[in-house]
C-alpha positions as CSV (number, residue, x, y, z in Angstrom):
1,M,-17.8,-9.7,1.0
2,N,-16.2,-13.1,1.0
3,T,-14.9,-13.4,4.5
4,S,-13.0,-16.6,3.8
5,R,-10.0,-14.6,2.7
6,I,-8.6,-11.1,2.1
7,R,-9.2,-9.5,-1.3
8,W,-7.0,-6.5,-2.1
9,S,-8.3,-5.7,-5.6
10,R,-11.3,-3.5,-5.5
11,P,-13.4,-1.7,-8.1
12,I,-12.6,1.6,-6.3
13,S,-9.2,1.9,-4.7
14,L,-8.5,3.3,-1.3
15,A,-6.7,6.2,-3.0
16,L,-10.2,7.4,-4.0
17,L,-12.2,6.3,-1.0
18,T,-10.1,8.1,1.6
19,L,-10.1,11.6,0.0
20,T,-12.4,14.2,1.5
21,L,-13.7,16.3,-1.4
22,F,-14.2,20.0,-1.2
23,G,-15.2,20.7,-4.8
24,V,-12.7,23.5,-5.3
25,A,-11.1,23.1,-8.7
26,A,-7.3,23.0,-8.9
27,T,-5.8,26.1,-10.5
28,Q,-3.1,25.3,-12.9
29,G,-1.2,27.4,-15.4
30,A,-2.4,30.7,-13.9
31,D,-0.9,34.0,-15.0
32,D,1.8,35.5,-12.7
33,P,0.2,37.6,-9.9
34,R,-0.1,41.3,-10.4
35,P,1.5,43.7,-7.9
36,G,-0.4,43.6,-4.6
37,E,-2.1,40.3,-5.3
38,K,-1.6,37.3,-3.1
39,T,0.4,34.5,-4.6
40,S,-0.9,30.9,-4.7
41,P,0.5,28.3,-2.4
42,V,3.5,26.4,-3.6
43,K,2.4,23.3,-5.6
44,Q,4.4,20.2,-5.2
45,L,3.7,17.3,-7.5
46,V,3.9,14.0,-5.6
47,E,3.0,10.3,-5.9
48,V,1.1,9.0,-2.9
49,R,1.2,5.3,-2.1
50,F,-1.7,4.2,0.0
51,T,-2.1,1.3,2.5
52,D,-3.9,-0.8,-0.1
53,N,-0.9,-0.5,-2.4
54,S,-2.7,1.8,-4.8
55,T,-1.1,5.1,-5.9
56,L,-2.3,8.5,-6.9
57,K,-0.6,11.6,-8.2
58,L,-1.5,14.8,-6.4
59,I,-0.4,18.4,-6.2
60,L,0.3,19.3,-2.6
61,I,-1.0,22.7,-1.4
62,D,0.8,22.8,1.9
63,E,4.0,24.9,1.7
64,K,5.5,23.3,4.8
65,V,5.0,20.6,7.4
66,E,5.6,20.6,11.1
67,F,7.7,17.7,12.2
68,V,8.2,16.7,15.8
69,T,11.5,15.1,16.6
70,P,13.2,14.1,19.9
71,Y,15.2,17.3,19.7
72,G,12.3,19.7,19.0
73,K,9.8,20.7,16.4
74,L,11.0,21.4,12.9
75,T,9.3,23.4,10.1
76,I,10.3,21.7,6.8
77,P,9.5,23.3,3.4
78,M,7.5,20.8,1.4
79,A,9.5,21.7,-1.8
80,E,12.7,20.3,-0.1
81,I,11.2,17.0,0.8
82,Q,12.0,14.1,-1.5
83,Q,10.1,11.4,0.3
84,L,7.9,10.9,3.4
85,D,7.6,7.4,4.8
86,L,4.6,7.3,7.1
87,A,4.3,5.5,10.4
88,T,1.5,2.9,10.9
89,R,-1.6,4.9,11.9
90,V,-4.9,3.5,12.8
91,P,-7.8,6.0,13.5
92,E,-9.2,5.9,17.0
93,D,-12.7,4.8,15.9
94,V,-11.2,1.9,13.9
95,V,-9.0,0.9,16.9
96,K,-12.2,0.7,19.0
97,K,-13.9,-1.5,16.4
98,I,-10.9,-3.8,16.2
99,E,-10.5,-4.0,20.0
100,K,-14.2,-4.9,20.4
101,A,-14.0,-7.5,17.7
102,I,-10.9,-9.1,19.4
103,A,-12.8,-9.1,22.7
104,D,-15.8,-10.8,21.0
105,L,-13.5,-13.6,19.9
106,S,-13.9,-15.0,23.5
107,S,-17.7,-14.8,23.5
108,A,-19.7,-17.8,24.5
109,E,-21.8,-17.3,21.4
110,F,-20.4,-19.0,18.3
111,K,-22.2,-16.5,16.0
112,T,-20.6,-13.6,17.9
113,R,-17.2,-15.1,17.5
114,E,-17.8,-15.7,13.7
115,T,-19.0,-12.1,13.3
116,A,-16.0,-10.8,15.1
117,T,-13.6,-12.9,12.9
118,A,-15.3,-11.5,9.8
119,E,-14.9,-7.9,11.0
120,L,-11.2,-8.4,11.7
121,L,-10.7,-9.9,8.3
122,A,-12.5,-6.9,6.7
123,Q,-10.2,-4.5,8.6
124,G,-7.2,-6.1,6.9
125,V,-3.8,-4.5,7.5
126,K,-5.3,-2.0,9.9
127,A,-6.1,-4.8,12.3
128,Y,-2.6,-6.4,12.0
129,P,-0.8,-4.6,14.8
130,L,-3.5,-5.4,17.3
131,L,-3.8,-8.9,16.1
132,V,-0.1,-9.5,16.7
133,E,-0.6,-8.4,20.3
134,A,-3.8,-10.5,20.6
135,S,-1.8,-13.6,19.4
136,K,-0.3,-13.6,22.9
137,S,-3.7,-14.1,24.6
138,S,-4.0,-16.8,27.2
139,D,-7.5,-17.6,25.8
140,T,-7.1,-20.6,23.6
141,E,-10.1,-19.7,21.3
142,V,-8.9,-16.1,20.9
143,R,-5.3,-17.2,20.2
144,R,-6.5,-19.8,17.6
145,R,-8.7,-17.4,15.7
146,V,-6.1,-14.6,15.8
147,E,-3.3,-16.9,14.6
148,G,-5.5,-17.9,11.7
149,L,-6.2,-14.3,10.8
150,V,-2.6,-13.4,10.9
151,E,-1.7,-16.3,8.7
152,K,-4.3,-15.3,6.1
153,L,-2.9,-11.7,6.1
154,K,0.7,-13.0,5.6
155,Q,-0.5,-15.2,2.7
156,S,-2.5,-12.5,0.9
157,V,-0.6,-9.3,1.5
158,P,2.9,-8.3,0.4
159,P,5.3,-8.4,3.4
160,E,6.1,-4.7,3.2
161,M,2.4,-3.9,3.8
162,L,2.5,-5.6,7.1
163,K,5.5,-3.9,8.6
164,I,4.6,-2.0,11.8
165,R,6.2,1.3,11.2
166,K,6.8,3.2,14.5
167,H,8.0,6.6,13.1
168,D,7.6,9.0,10.2
169,V,10.7,9.5,8.2
170,V,11.4,12.6,6.1
171,T,14.1,12.4,3.4
172,T,15.6,15.5,1.9
173,E,18.6,15.9,-0.4
174,G,21.1,15.9,2.5
175,S,19.3,14.3,5.4
176,K,16.9,11.7,6.7
177,I,14.9,12.7,9.8
178,T,12.9,10.5,12.1
179,G,10.0,11.8,14.1
180,Q,6.2,12.5,13.8
181,L,4.3,14.7,11.4
182,A,2.0,17.1,13.2
183,G,-1.7,16.9,12.1
184,A,-3.7,14.1,10.5
185,V,-4.2,15.3,6.9
186,L,-2.4,17.1,4.0
187,K,-4.2,19.4,1.6
188,A,-3.8,18.6,-2.1
189,N,-5.3,19.2,-5.6
190,T,-6.2,16.6,-8.1
191,T,-7.1,17.0,-11.7
192,Q,-10.2,14.8,-11.3
193,F,-11.6,15.9,-7.9
194,G,-10.3,19.4,-7.3
195,E,-9.1,20.2,-3.7
196,V,-9.0,17.2,-1.3
197,Q,-7.6,16.2,2.0
198,V,-5.4,13.1,2.2
199,K,-5.7,11.2,5.5
200,L,-2.2,10.2,6.7
201,A,-3.7,7.1,8.4
202,D,-4.2,5.7,4.8
203,V,-0.8,6.6,3.4
204,L,2.4,4.5,3.2
205,S,4.6,7.0,1.5
206,I,4.7,10.3,-0.4
207,K,7.3,10.7,-3.1
208,A,8.1,14.0,-4.7
209,G,7.7,14.0,-8.5
210,T,11.2,15.5,-8.8
211,A,12.9,12.9,-6.5
212,K,15.4,10.6,-8.2
213,P,14.1,7.0,-8.1
214,K,16.1,4.7,-5.8
215,V,17.3,1.6,-7.5
216,A,18.5,-1.5,-5.7
217,A,21.9,-2.9,-6.7
218,V,20.9,-6.4,-7.7
219,N,21.9,-9.1,-10.2
220,A,18.8,-9.5,-12.3
221,Q,18.1,-12.6,-14.3
222,A,16.4,-12.8,-17.6
223,D,12.6,-12.9,-17.7
224,P,11.6,-16.5,-17.0
225,G,8.2,-16.1,-18.6
226,T,6.4,-17.6,-15.6
227,L,7.5,-18.6,-12.1
228,T,6.5,-22.2,-12.4
229,N,10.1,-23.4,-11.8
230,F,10.3,-21.3,-8.6
231,G,7.0,-22.3,-7.0
232,N,8.6,-24.5,-4.2
233,M,10.9,-21.7,-3.0
234,V,8.4,-20.0,-0.6
235,G,9.7,-16.9,1.1
236,Q,12.6,-16.4,-1.4
237,S,12.9,-13.3,-3.6
238,F,14.3,-13.1,-7.1
239,Y,15.1,-10.2,-9.5
240,F,14.3,-10.3,-13.2
241,T,14.7,-7.8,-16.1
242,V,11.3,-7.7,-17.7
243,T,9.5,-5.7,-20.4
244,G,5.9,-4.9,-19.5
245,A,3.5,-6.5,-22.0
246,N,-0.1,-7.7,-22.4
247,N,0.5,-11.3,-23.4
248,G,0.0,-14.8,-22.0
249,S,-2.4,-15.6,-19.2
250,V,-2.7,-14.2,-15.6
251,W,-4.7,-15.5,-12.7
252,G,-5.2,-13.4,-9.5
253,S,-4.6,-9.9,-8.3
254,E,-1.8,-8.7,-5.9
255,V,-1.0,-12.4,-5.5
256,Y,-0.7,-14.4,-8.7
257,T,-0.5,-18.1,-9.6
258,S,3.0,-19.2,-10.4
259,D,2.1,-20.0,-14.0
260,S,1.0,-16.4,-14.6
261,T,3.0,-14.5,-17.3
262,L,5.4,-12.2,-15.4
263,A,5.5,-9.5,-18.1
264,S,1.7,-9.0,-17.8
265,V,1.7,-9.4,-14.0
266,A,4.3,-6.6,-13.7
267,V,2.0,-4.2,-15.7
268,H,-1.2,-5.3,-13.8
269,A,0.5,-4.8,-10.5
270,G,1.7,-1.3,-11.5
271,V,5.4,-2.1,-11.3
272,L,6.0,-1.5,-15.0
273,K,4.2,0.3,-17.7
274,M,3.3,-1.4,-21.0
275,G,6.6,-1.5,-23.1
276,E,8.7,-0.3,-20.2
277,T,11.8,-2.4,-19.4
278,G,13.0,-2.6,-15.8
279,V,14.1,-4.8,-12.9
280,V,11.2,-6.3,-10.9
281,K,11.4,-8.1,-7.6
282,V,9.4,-11.4,-7.3
283,T,8.7,-13.1,-4.0
284,I,7.3,-16.6,-3.8
285,V,4.5,-16.8,-1.2
286,I,2.1,-19.3,0.2
287,P,-0.9,-19.4,-2.2
288,P,-4.3,-18.1,-1.0
289,P,-7.4,-20.4,-1.1
290,T,-8.5,-18.8,-4.3
291,F,-7.4,-16.1,-6.8
292,A,-9.5,-13.2,-7.8
293,G,-9.2,-11.6,-11.3
294,T,-9.5,-7.9,-11.9
295,T,-8.8,-5.3,-14.6
296,Q,-6.2,-2.6,-13.9
297,N,-3.5,-0.8,-15.8
298,G,-4.9,-2.2,-19.1
299,I,-4.5,-5.9,-18.0
300,T,-7.4,-8.2,-17.3
301,T,-6.7,-11.2,-15.1
302,S,-8.8,-14.2,-14.4
303,N,-10.3,-16.0,-11.3
304,Y,-8.9,-19.3,-10.2
305,G,-9.5,-21.8,-7.4
306,P,-6.9,-23.5,-5.3
307,Y,-3.4,-23.5,-6.9
308,P,-0.2,-25.0,-5.4
309,A,2.2,-22.0,-5.9
310,A,1.9,-18.2,-6.0
311,Y,4.0,-15.1,-6.2
312,I,3.9,-11.3,-5.7
313,V,5.8,-8.7,-7.7
314,S,7.1,-5.3,-6.6
315,K,9.8,-2.8,-7.4
316,P,13.3,-3.6,-6.2
317,D,14.1,-2.6,-2.6
318,A,16.0,0.6,-2.2
319,D,19.5,0.4,-0.7
């Protein structure tokens, strides 16, 4: 791995790596049960968004979830949940690795400090909450290295991926409840892998397939083609009406050079499908040291070295 920067495009997404496979095929389209037979669990089609910004459609097996609130524990039918927004979760074993690496940043051995920096870089967003705390260290060397890591994350990761989320939020048709999901996994079926377990520590959100999409109320501009004329507006966001296409040139993944064609970037990033017209949110960001090309969603992007301006693209924020 190139430890000089974060790379968020991978040959195999976190959506696949974090599933524990059981090898039990999903049963779909079964006949109605005969009298006396047990019925199958309720199957809820959902879209899961993972902490590496990848998504995967699953069929949830769990009929209900236990949700702990300040006012007691609730049992919520899964079929009534429109969306689950998950709190930031870092597994205990990963926390220990990150804490050790942060402690090693103050080592008298240069090689140990370099190895620790590479480990923290590899942990990515999972290390971010602890790095924020470590940035207050009184040790000058620790603070210098941590601040450098935090800055690399801010340059390379969409801002919403770095939000430290303190609570789980359940949204139903008539309510929004804040609390904590009981348990660490949800059971699900996939067409490709059969029955799996989804680790909540690797999930940003779970959206029901029947939930109405939230659309931000924005004044969208026409597709500018590229963001070349916006490159000096770092930190600012813009909304454009774009039709997904495979044309023009694109450099990078997750973070793109400002002269990359927006219509193709929107498809590559998974914000729009080919031929789909919709509003996209573009945020101008500090460019990373280099840009890595990948192939995803039918779009192939190219590698590029240093470039003076960059942007990320996402779906419009919900109201």
